[in-house]
N, CA, C and O atoms as a Maestro MAE file, in Angstrom:
{
 s_m_m2io_version
 :::
 2.0.0
}

f_m_ct {
 s_m_title
 :::
 protein
 m_atom[268] {
  # First column is atom index #
  i_m_mmod_type
  r_m_x_coord
  r_m_y_coord
  r_m_z_coord
  i_m_residue_number
  s_m_chain_name
  s_m_pdb_residue_name
  s_m_pdb_atom_name
  i_m_atomic_number
  :::
  1 25 49.923 20.787 -19.370 1 A "MET " " N  " 7
  2 3 49.513 19.466 -19.587 1 A "MET " " CA " 6
  3 2 48.894 18.973 -20.424 1 A "MET " " C  " 6
  4 15 49.187 17.911 -20.973 1 A "MET " " O  " 8
  5 25 47.676 19.847 -20.726 2 A "ASP " " N  " 7
  6 3 46.693 19.621 -21.823 2 A "ASP " " CA " 6
  7 2 46.123 20.907 -22.230 2 A "ASP " " C  " 6
  8 15 46.596 21.924 -21.724 2 A "ASP " " O  " 8
  9 25 45.239 20.989 -23.014 3 A "ASP " " N  " 7
  10 3 44.486 22.466 -23.435 3 A "ASP " " CA " 6
  11 2 43.758 22.909 -22.246 3 A "ASP " " C  " 6
  12 15 43.423 24.091 -22.326 3 A "ASP " " O  " 8
  13 25 43.411 22.313 -21.163 4 A "ARG " " N  " 7
  14 3 42.721 22.791 -20.020 4 A "ARG " " CA " 6
  15 2 43.713 22.989 -18.893 4 A "ARG " " C  " 6
  16 15 43.339 23.803 -18.049 4 A "ARG " " O  " 8
  17 25 44.714 22.512 -18.721 5 A "HIS " " N  " 7
  18 3 45.407 22.700 -17.599 5 A "HIS " " CA " 6
  19 2 46.839 23.141 -18.040 5 A "HIS " " C  " 6
  20 15 47.371 22.751 -19.079 5 A "HIS " " O  " 8
  21 25 47.461 24.082 -17.050 6 A "GLU " " N  " 7
  22 3 48.939 24.773 -17.370 6 A "GLU " " CA " 6
  23 2 49.287 25.007 -16.041 6 A "GLU " " C  " 6
  24 15 48.527 25.325 -15.126 6 A "GLU " " O  " 8
  25 25 50.640 24.804 -15.996 7 A "ILE " " N  " 7
  26 3 51.394 25.072 -14.597 7 A "ILE " " CA " 6
  27 2 52.502 26.113 -15.228 7 A "ILE " " C  " 6
  28 15 53.261 25.841 -16.158 7 A "ILE " " O  " 8
  29 25 52.435 27.284 -14.566 8 A "GLU " " N  " 7
  30 3 53.341 28.268 -14.751 8 A "GLU " " CA " 6
  31 2 54.529 28.023 -13.673 8 A "GLU " " C  " 6
  32 15 54.360 28.025 -12.454 8 A "GLU " " O  " 8
  33 25 55.696 27.824 -14.307 9 A "CYS " " N  " 7
  34 3 56.766 27.288 -13.338 9 A "CYS " " CA " 6
  35 2 58.013 28.301 -13.348 9 A "CYS " " C  " 6
  36 15 58.196 29.148 -14.223 9 A "CYS " " O  " 8
  37 25 58.729 28.110 -12.387 10 A "GLU " " N  " 7
  38 3 60.365 28.704 -12.547 10 A "GLU " " CA " 6
  39 2 61.122 27.804 -13.001 10 A "GLU " " C  " 6
  40 15 62.069 28.165 -13.700 10 A "GLU " " O  " 8
  41 25 60.915 26.375 -12.732 11 A "GLU " " N  " 7
  42 3 61.688 25.603 -13.284 11 A "GLU " " CA " 6
  43 2 61.047 24.274 -13.474 11 A "GLU " " C  " 6
  44 15 60.213 23.871 -12.664 11 A "GLU " " O  " 8
  45 25 61.430 23.530 -14.587 12 A "ALA " " N  " 7
  46 3 60.969 21.948 -14.789 12 A "ALA " " CA " 6
  47 2 62.102 21.276 -15.046 12 A "ALA " " C  " 6
  48 15 63.064 21.680 -15.700 12 A "ALA " " O  " 8
  49 25 61.932 20.002 -14.394 13 A "LYS " " N  " 7
  50 3 63.242 18.867 -14.515 13 A "LYS " " CA " 6
  51 2 62.456 17.726 -15.239 13 A "LYS " " C  " 6
  52 15 61.348 17.383 -14.827 13 A "LYS " " O  " 8
  53 25 62.973 17.216 -16.191 14 A "VAL " " N  " 7
  54 3 62.643 15.837 -16.848 14 A "VAL " " CA " 6
  55 2 63.752 15.115 -16.452 14 A "VAL " " C  " 6
  56 15 64.942 15.319 -16.694 14 A "VAL " " O  " 8
  57 25 63.075 14.023 -15.651 15 A "ILE " " N  " 7
  58 3 63.995 13.066 -15.106 15 A "ILE " " CA " 6
  59 2 63.277 11.607 -15.371 15 A "ILE " " C  " 6
  60 15 62.309 11.294 -14.677 15 A "ILE " " O  " 8
  61 25 63.742 10.780 -16.325 16 A "GLY " " N  " 7
  62 3 63.089 9.399 -16.739 16 A "GLY " " CA " 6
  63 2 61.837 9.794 -17.561 16 A "GLY " " C  " 6
  64 15 61.877 10.398 -18.633 16 A "GLY " " O  " 8
  65 25 60.813 9.409 -16.974 17 A "ASN " " N  " 7
  66 3 59.621 9.551 -17.579 17 A "ASN " " CA " 6
  67 2 58.482 10.175 -16.687 17 A "ASN " " C  " 6
  68 15 57.322 9.763 -16.656 17 A "ASN " " O  " 8
  69 25 59.054 11.364 -15.875 18 A "VAL " " N  " 7
  70 3 58.320 12.210 -15.143 18 A "VAL " " CA " 6
  71 2 58.992 13.832 -15.242 18 A "VAL " " C  " 6
  72 15 60.171 14.062 -15.514 18 A "VAL " " O  " 8
  73 25 58.142 14.675 -15.008 19 A "VAL " " N  " 7
  74 3 58.414 15.959 -15.029 19 A "VAL " " CA " 6
  75 2 58.148 16.505 -13.668 19 A "VAL " " C  " 6
  76 15 57.015 16.535 -13.188 19 A "VAL " " O  " 8
  77 25 59.096 16.890 -13.121 20 A "TRP " " N  " 7
  78 3 59.306 17.680 -11.596 20 A "TRP " " CA " 6
  79 2 58.774 19.201 -12.021 20 A "TRP " " C  " 6
  80 15 59.491 19.829 -12.800 20 A "TRP " " O  " 8
  81 25 57.816 19.683 -11.645 21 A "ALA " " N  " 7
  82 3 57.468 21.233 -11.883 21 A "ALA " " CA " 6
  83 2 57.561 22.132 -10.695 21 A "ALA " " C  " 6
  84 15 56.817 21.782 -9.779 21 A "ALA " " O  " 8
  85 25 58.249 23.154 -10.477 22 A "THR " " N  " 7
  86 3 58.218 24.115 -9.429 22 A "THR " " CA " 6
  87 2 57.476 25.152 -9.784 22 A "THR " " C  " 6
  88 15 57.971 26.071 -10.436 22 A "THR " " O  " 8
  89 25 56.076 25.150 -9.372 23 A "PRO " " N  " 7
  90 3 55.487 26.527 -9.824 23 A "PRO " " CA " 6
  91 2 55.955 27.602 -9.242 23 A "PRO " " C  " 6
  92 15 56.524 27.584 -8.151 23 A "PRO " " O  " 8
  93 25 55.727 28.723 -9.998 24 A "ALA " " N  " 7
  94 3 56.321 29.947 -9.586 24 A "ALA " " CA " 6
  95 2 55.794 30.798 -8.336 24 A "ALA " " C  " 6
  96 15 56.442 31.526 -7.584 24 A "ALA " " O  " 8
  97 25 54.326 30.469 -8.335 25 A "HIS " " N  " 7
  98 3 53.598 31.043 -7.095 25 A "HIS " " CA " 6
  99 2 53.868 30.431 -5.736 25 A "HIS " " C  " 6
  100 15 53.600 31.208 -4.819 25 A "HIS " " O  " 8
  101 25 54.316 29.279 -5.369 26 A "ASP " " N  " 7
  102 3 54.250 28.603 -4.190 26 A "ASP " " CA " 6
  103 2 55.539 27.789 -3.912 26 A "ASP " " C  " 6
  104 15 55.871 27.458 -2.774 26 A "ASP " " O  " 8
  105 25 56.269 27.479 -5.072 27 A "GLY " " N  " 7
  106 3 57.543 26.935 -4.809 27 A "GLY " " CA " 6
  107 2 57.512 25.226 -4.695 27 A "GLY " " C  " 6
  108 15 58.495 24.556 -5.012 27 A "GLY " " O  " 8
  109 25 56.344 24.672 -4.238 28 A "GLN " " N  " 7
  110 3 56.179 23.453 -3.800 28 A "GLN " " CA " 6
  111 2 56.092 22.506 -5.295 28 A "GLN " " C  " 6
  112 15 55.272 22.766 -6.175 28 A "GLN " " O  " 8
  113 25 57.033 21.446 -5.379 29 A "GLU " " N  " 7
  114 3 56.976 20.763 -6.497 29 A "GLU " " CA " 6
  115 2 55.964 19.896 -6.917 29 A "GLU " " C  " 6
  116 15 55.341 19.205 -6.110 29 A "GLU " " O  " 8
  117 25 55.696 19.879 -8.450 30 A "VAL " " N  " 7
  118 3 54.501 18.913 -8.701 30 A "VAL " " CA " 6
  119 2 55.081 17.969 -9.732 30 A "VAL " " C  " 6
  120 15 55.858 18.330 -10.615 30 A "VAL " " O  " 8
  121 25 54.660 16.775 -9.561 31 A "VAL " " N  " 7
  122 3 55.234 15.598 -10.329 31 A "VAL " " CA " 6
  123 2 54.038 14.991 -11.418 31 A "VAL " " C  " 6
  124 15 52.949 14.526 -11.081 31 A "VAL " " O  " 8
  125 25 54.411 15.094 -12.415 32 A "VAL " " N  " 7
  126 3 53.566 14.849 -13.473 32 A "VAL " " CA " 6
  127 2 54.102 13.896 -14.513 32 A "VAL " " C  " 6
  128 15 55.152 14.181 -15.090 32 A "VAL " " O  " 8
  129 25 53.376 12.657 -14.821 33 A "PRO " " N  " 7
  130 3 53.899 11.589 -15.652 33 A "PRO " " CA " 6
  131 2 54.183 12.430 -17.068 33 A "PRO " " C  " 6
  132 15 53.424 13.314 -17.467 33 A "PRO " " O  " 8
  133 25 55.286 12.052 -17.698 34 A "LEU " " N  " 7
  134 3 55.730 12.660 -19.122 34 A "LEU " " CA " 6
  135 2 54.590 12.484 -20.082 34 A "LEU " " C  " 6
  136 15 54.288 13.384 -20.865 34 A "LEU " " O  " 8
  137 25 53.899 11.241 -20.031 35 A "SER " " N  " 7
  138 3 52.823 10.953 -20.917 35 A "SER " " CA " 6
  139 2 51.611 11.959 -20.716 35 A "SER " " C  " 6
  140 15 50.680 11.941 -21.522 35 A "SER " " O  " 8
  141 25 51.621 12.767 -19.727 36 A "ASN " " N  " 7
  142 3 50.527 13.518 -19.478 36 A "ASN " " CA " 6
  143 2 50.980 15.124 -19.972 36 A "ASN " " C  " 6
  144 15 50.198 16.056 -19.789 36 A "ASN " " O  " 8
  145 25 51.873 15.262 -20.398 37 A "VAL " " N  " 7
  146 3 52.632 16.429 -20.826 37 A "VAL " " CA " 6
  147 2 52.576 16.742 -22.290 37 A "VAL " " C  " 6
  148 15 53.055 15.979 -23.129 37 A "VAL " " O  " 8
  149 25 51.919 18.001 -22.620 38 A "ALA " " N  " 7
  150 3 51.664 18.372 -24.023 38 A "ALA " " CA " 6
  151 2 52.989 18.906 -24.506 38 A "ALA " " C  " 6
  152 15 53.475 18.478 -25.552 38 A "ALA " " O  " 8
  153 25 53.549 19.764 -23.830 39 A "GLY " " N  " 7
  154 3 54.765 20.578 -23.987 39 A "GLY " " CA " 6
  155 2 55.321 21.265 -22.996 39 A "GLY " " C  " 6
  156 15 54.600 21.621 -22.064 39 A "GLY " " O  " 8
  157 25 56.522 21.540 -23.002 40 A "VAL " " N  " 7
  158 3 57.367 22.434 -22.030 40 A "VAL " " CA " 6
  159 2 58.192 23.405 -22.666 40 A "VAL " " C  " 6
  160 15 59.048 23.093 -23.495 40 A "VAL " " O  " 8
  161 25 57.959 24.583 -22.300 41 A "THR " " N  " 7
  162 3 58.737 25.836 -22.931 41 A "THR " " CA " 6
  163 2 59.731 26.452 -21.998 41 A "THR " " C  " 6
  164 15 59.360 26.474 -20.824 41 A "THR " " O  " 8
  165 25 60.835 26.925 -22.237 42 A "GLY " " N  " 7
  166 3 61.606 27.614 -21.503 42 A "GLY " " CA " 6
  167 2 62.837 28.494 -22.020 42 A "GLY " " C  " 6
  168 15 63.345 28.196 -23.101 42 A "GLY " " O  " 8
  169 25 63.219 29.330 -21.445 43 A "ASP " " N  " 7
  170 3 64.258 30.197 -21.941 43 A "ASP " " CA " 6
  171 2 65.926 29.459 -22.049 43 A "ASP " " C  " 6
  172 15 66.792 29.576 -22.916 43 A "ASP " " O  " 8
  173 25 65.900 28.860 -21.059 44 A "ALA " " N  " 7
  174 3 67.335 28.057 -20.880 44 A "ALA " " CA " 6
  175 2 66.967 26.506 -20.785 44 A "ALA " " C  " 6
  176 15 66.029 26.095 -20.101 44 A "ALA " " O  " 8
  177 25 67.798 25.696 -21.536 45 A "VAL " " N  " 7
  178 3 67.736 24.224 -21.158 45 A "VAL " " CA " 6
  179 2 69.109 23.642 -20.996 45 A "VAL " " C  " 6
  180 15 69.953 23.754 -21.885 45 A "VAL " " O  " 8
  181 25 69.345 22.996 -19.819 46 A "GLU " " N  " 7
  182 3 70.431 22.129 -19.458 46 A "GLU " " CA " 6
  183 2 70.428 20.921 -19.283 46 A "GLU " " C  " 6
  184 15 69.570 20.520 -18.497 46 A "GLU " " O  " 8
  185 25 71.320 19.910 -19.897 47 A "GLN " " N  " 7
  186 3 71.132 18.473 -19.572 47 A "GLN " " CA " 6
  187 2 72.320 18.260 -19.124 47 A "GLN " " C  " 6
  188 15 73.309 18.888 -19.503 47 A "GLN " " O  " 8
  189 25 72.323 17.063 -18.005 48 A "GLU " " N  " 7
  190 3 73.512 16.670 -17.560 48 A "GLU " " CA " 6
  191 2 73.146 15.096 -16.920 48 A "GLU " " C  " 6
  192 15 72.000 14.727 -16.665 48 A "GLU " " O  " 8
  193 25 74.153 14.420 -16.759 49 A "ILE " " N  " 7
  194 3 73.878 13.194 -16.048 49 A "ILE " " CA " 6
  195 2 74.260 13.443 -14.598 49 A "ILE " " C  " 6
  196 15 75.308 13.953 -14.204 49 A "ILE " " O  " 8
  197 25 73.189 12.978 -13.831 50 A "ASP " " N  " 7
  198 3 73.313 13.328 -12.394 50 A "ASP " " CA " 6
  199 2 72.781 11.966 -11.774 50 A "ASP " " C  " 6
  200 15 72.050 11.163 -12.354 50 A "ASP " " O  " 8
  201 25 73.320 11.850 -10.403 51 A "GLU " " N  " 7
  202 3 72.810 10.861 -9.432 51 A "GLU " " CA " 6
  203 2 71.406 11.282 -9.076 51 A "GLU " " C  " 6
  204 15 71.169 12.446 -8.754 51 A "GLU " " O  " 8
  205 25 70.358 10.241 -9.134 52 A "VAL " " N  " 7
  206 3 69.220 10.425 -8.583 52 A "VAL " " CA " 6
  207 2 68.927 9.595 -7.604 52 A "VAL " " C  " 6
  208 15 69.301 8.426 -7.701 52 A "VAL " " O  " 8
  209 25 68.215 10.022 -6.489 53 A "GLU " " N  " 7
  210 3 67.905 9.073 -5.299 53 A "GLU " " CA " 6
  211 2 66.604 8.574 -5.504 53 A "GLU " " C  " 6
  212 15 65.668 9.337 -5.744 53 A "GLU " " O  " 8
  213 25 66.471 7.352 -5.427 54 A "TYR " " N  " 7
  214 3 65.172 6.437 -5.735 54 A "TYR " " CA " 6
  215 2 65.234 5.549 -4.422 54 A "TYR " " C  " 6
  216 15 66.254 5.259 -3.797 54 A "TYR " " O  " 8
  217 25 63.815 5.145 -4.109 55 A "PRO " " N  " 7
  218 3 63.794 4.188 -2.985 55 A "PRO " " CA " 6
  219 2 64.721 2.892 -3.118 55 A "PRO " " C  " 6
  220 15 64.432 2.161 -4.065 55 A "PRO " " O  " 8
  221 25 65.570 2.580 -2.478 56 A "GLY " " N  " 7
  222 3 66.449 1.467 -2.570 56 A "GLY " " CA " 6
  223 2 67.953 1.858 -3.155 56 A "GLY " " C  " 6
  224 15 68.870 1.050 -3.295 56 A "GLY " " O  " 8
  225 25 67.998 3.080 -3.424 57 A "GLY " " N  " 7
  226 3 69.491 3.279 -4.011 57 A "GLY " " CA " 6
  227 2 69.445 4.609 -4.945 57 A "GLY " " C  " 6
  228 15 68.448 5.301 -5.153 57 A "GLY " " O  " 8
  229 25 70.682 4.795 -5.430 58 A "ARG " " N  " 7
  230 3 70.697 6.091 -6.442 58 A "ARG " " CA " 6
  231 2 71.045 5.368 -7.751 58 A "ARG " " C  " 6
  232 15 71.535 4.239 -7.761 58 A "ARG " " O  " 8
  233 25 70.759 6.100 -8.887 59 A "ILE " " N  " 7
  234 3 71.192 5.615 -10.036 59 A "ILE " " CA " 6
  235 2 71.574 6.920 -10.753 59 A "ILE " " C  " 6
  236 15 71.241 7.981 -10.227 59 A "ILE " " O  " 8
  237 25 72.224 6.920 -11.869 60 A "THR " " N  " 7
  238 3 72.688 7.969 -12.642 60 A "THR " " CA " 6
  239 2 71.697 8.001 -14.099 60 A "THR " " C  " 6
  240 15 71.603 7.114 -14.947 60 A "THR " " O  " 8
  241 25 71.167 9.038 -14.068 61 A "GLU " " N  " 7
  242 3 69.761 9.263 -15.042 61 A "GLU " " CA " 6
  243 2 70.354 10.786 -15.811 61 A "GLU " " C  " 6
  244 15 71.134 11.592 -15.303 61 A "GLU " " O  " 8
  245 25 69.822 10.848 -16.936 62 A "LEU " " N  " 7
  246 3 70.072 12.196 -17.556 62 A "LEU " " CA " 6
  247 2 68.792 12.965 -17.118 62 A "LEU " " C  " 6
  248 15 67.650 12.521 -17.001 62 A "LEU " " O  " 8
  249 25 69.307 14.360 -16.879 63 A "VAL " " N  " 7
  250 3 68.426 15.332 -16.199 63 A "VAL " " CA " 6
  251 2 68.343 16.524 -17.279 63 A "VAL " " C  " 6
  252 15 69.344 17.035 -17.784 63 A "VAL " " O  " 8
  253 25 67.222 16.841 -17.522 64 A "THR " " N  " 7
  254 3 67.048 18.077 -18.274 64 A "THR " " CA " 6
  255 2 66.207 19.110 -17.438 64 A "THR " " C  " 6
  256 15 65.135 18.902 -16.869 64 A "THR " " O  " 8
  257 25 67.055 20.456 -17.504 65 A "ARG " " N  " 7
  258 3 66.457 21.341 -16.708 65 A "ARG " " CA " 6
  259 2 65.923 22.475 -17.625 65 A "ARG " " C  " 6
  260 15 66.628 22.882 -18.548 65 A "ARG " " O  " 8
  261 25 64.878 22.913 -17.424 66 A "LEU " " N  " 7
  262 3 64.260 24.004 -18.217 66 A "LEU " " CA " 6
  263 2 63.884 25.146 -17.330 66 A "LEU " " C  " 6
  264 15 63.164 24.954 -16.350 66 A "LEU " " O  " 8
  265 25 64.375 26.402 -17.658 67 A "SER " " N  " 7
  266 3 63.726 27.571 -16.709 67 A "SER " " CA " 6
  267 2 63.682 28.640 -17.621 67 A "SER " " C  " 6
  268 15 63.241 29.734 -17.268 67 A "SER " " O  " 8
  :::
 }
 m_bond[267] {
  # First column is bond index #
  i_m_from
  i_m_to
  i_m_order
  :::
  1 1 2 1
  2 2 3 1
  3 3 4 2
  4 3 5 1
  5 5 6 1
  6 6 7 1
  7 7 8 2
  8 7 9 1
  9 9 10 1
  10 10 11 1
  11 11 12 2
  12 11 13 1
  13 13 14 1
  14 14 15 1
  15 15 16 2
  16 15 17 1
  17 17 18 1
  18 18 19 1
  19 19 20 2
  20 19 21 1
  21 21 22 1
  22 22 23 1
  23 23 24 2
  24 23 25 1
  25 25 26 1
  26 26 27 1
  27 27 28 2
  28 27 29 1
  29 29 30 1
  30 30 31 1
  31 31 32 2
  32 31 33 1
  33 33 34 1
  34 34 35 1
  35 35 36 2
  36 35 37 1
  37 37 38 1
  38 38 39 1
  39 39 40 2
  40 39 41 1
  41 41 42 1
  42 42 43 1
  43 43 44 2
  44 43 45 1
  45 45 46 1
  46 46 47 1
  47 47 48 2
  48 47 49 1
  49 49 50 1
  50 50 51 1
  51 51 52 2
  52 51 53 1
  53 53 54 1
  54 54 55 1
  55 55 56 2
  56 55 57 1
  57 57 58 1
  58 58 59 1
  59 59 60 2
  60 59 61 1
  61 61 62 1
  62 62 63 1
  63 63 64 2
  64 63 65 1
  65 65 66 1
  66 66 67 1
  67 67 68 2
  68 67 69 1
  69 69 70 1
  70 70 71 1
  71 71 72 2
  72 71 73 1
  73 73 74 1
  74 74 75 1
  75 75 76 2
  76 75 77 1
  77 77 78 1
  78 78 79 1
  79 79 80 2
  80 79 81 1
  81 81 82 1
  82 82 83 1
  83 83 84 2
  84 83 85 1
  85 85 86 1
  86 86 87 1
  87 87 88 2
  88 87 89 1
  89 89 90 1
  90 90 91 1
  91 91 92 2
  92 91 93 1
  93 93 94 1
  94 94 95 1
  95 95 96 2
  96 95 97 1
  97 97 98 1
  98 98 99 1
  99 99 100 2
  100 99 101 1
  101 101 102 1
  102 102 103 1
  103 103 104 2
  104 103 105 1
  105 105 106 1
  106 106 107 1
  107 107 108 2
  108 107 109 1
  109 109 110 1
  110 110 111 1
  111 111 112 2
  112 111 113 1
  113 113 114 1
  114 114 115 1
  115 115 116 2
  116 115 117 1
  117 117 118 1
  118 118 119 1
  119 119 120 2
  120 119 121 1
  121 121 122 1
  122 122 123 1
  123 123 124 2
  124 123 125 1
  125 125 126 1
  126 126 127 1
  127 127 128 2
  128 127 129 1
  129 129 130 1
  130 130 131 1
  131 131 132 2
  132 131 133 1
  133 133 134 1
  134 134 135 1
  135 135 136 2
  136 135 137 1
  137 137 138 1
  138 138 139 1
  139 139 140 2
  140 139 141 1
  141 141 142 1
  142 142 143 1
  143 143 144 2
  144 143 145 1
  145 145 146 1
  146 146 147 1
  147 147 148 2
  148 147 149 1
  149 149 150 1
  150 150 151 1
  151 151 152 2
  152 151 153 1
  153 153 154 1
  154 154 155 1
  155 155 156 2
  156 155 157 1
  157 157 158 1
  158 158 159 1
  159 159 160 2
  160 159 161 1
  161 161 162 1
  162 162 163 1
  163 163 164 2
  164 163 165 1
  165 165 166 1
  166 166 167 1
  167 167 168 2
  168 167 169 1
  169 169 170 1
  170 170 171 1
  171 171 172 2
  172 171 173 1
  173 173 174 1
  174 174 175 1
  175 175 176 2
  176 175 177 1
  177 177 178 1
  178 178 179 1
  179 179 180 2
  180 179 181 1
  181 181 182 1
  182 182 183 1
  183 183 184 2
  184 183 185 1
  185 185 186 1
  186 186 187 1
  187 187 188 2
  188 187 189 1
  189 189 190 1
  190 190 191 1
  191 191 192 2
  192 191 193 1
  193 193 194 1
  194 194 195 1
  195 195 196 2
  196 195 197 1
  197 197 198 1
  198 198 199 1
  199 199 200 2
  200 199 201 1
  201 201 202 1
  202 202 203 1
  203 203 204 2
  204 203 205 1
  205 205 206 1
  206 206 207 1
  207 207 208 2
  208 207 209 1
  209 209 210 1
  210 210 211 1
  211 211 212 2
  212 211 213 1
  213 213 214 1
  214 214 215 1
  215 215 216 2
  216 215 217 1
  217 217 218 1
  218 218 219 1
  219 219 220 2
  220 219 221 1
  221 221 222 1
  222 222 223 1
  223 223 224 2
  224 223 225 1
  225 225 226 1
  226 226 227 1
  227 227 228 2
  228 227 229 1
  229 229 230 1
  230 230 231 1
  231 231 232 2
  232 231 233 1
  233 233 234 1
  234 234 235 1
  235 235 236 2
  236 235 237 1
  237 237 238 1
  238 238 239 1
  239 239 240 2
  240 239 241 1
  241 241 242 1
  242 242 243 1
  243 243 244 2
  244 243 245 1
  245 245 246 1
  246 246 247 1
  247 247 248 2
  248 247 249 1
  249 249 250 1
  250 250 251 1
  251 251 252 2
  252 251 253 1
  253 253 254 1
  254 254 255 1
  255 255 256 2
  256 255 257 1
  257 257 258 1
  258 258 259 1
  259 259 260 2
  260 259 261 1
  261 261 262 1
  262 262 263 1
  263 263 264 2
  264 263 265 1
  265 265 266 1
  266 266 267 1
  267 267 268 2
  :::
 }
}
């Protein structure tokens, strides 16, 4: 997130302007605004158009998964 905070993750998903991070140690998702993220690294990157559930309905959105 910045030079003082880091989240070690199994997977990170970039959906719209947020990052959904799944920490390796407890598996509970953490949601971080993309503007607060300094960088994301991973061995595998997948991108796909997926239906995302939001309050009020679903929309199609580009989802980037890093693992």
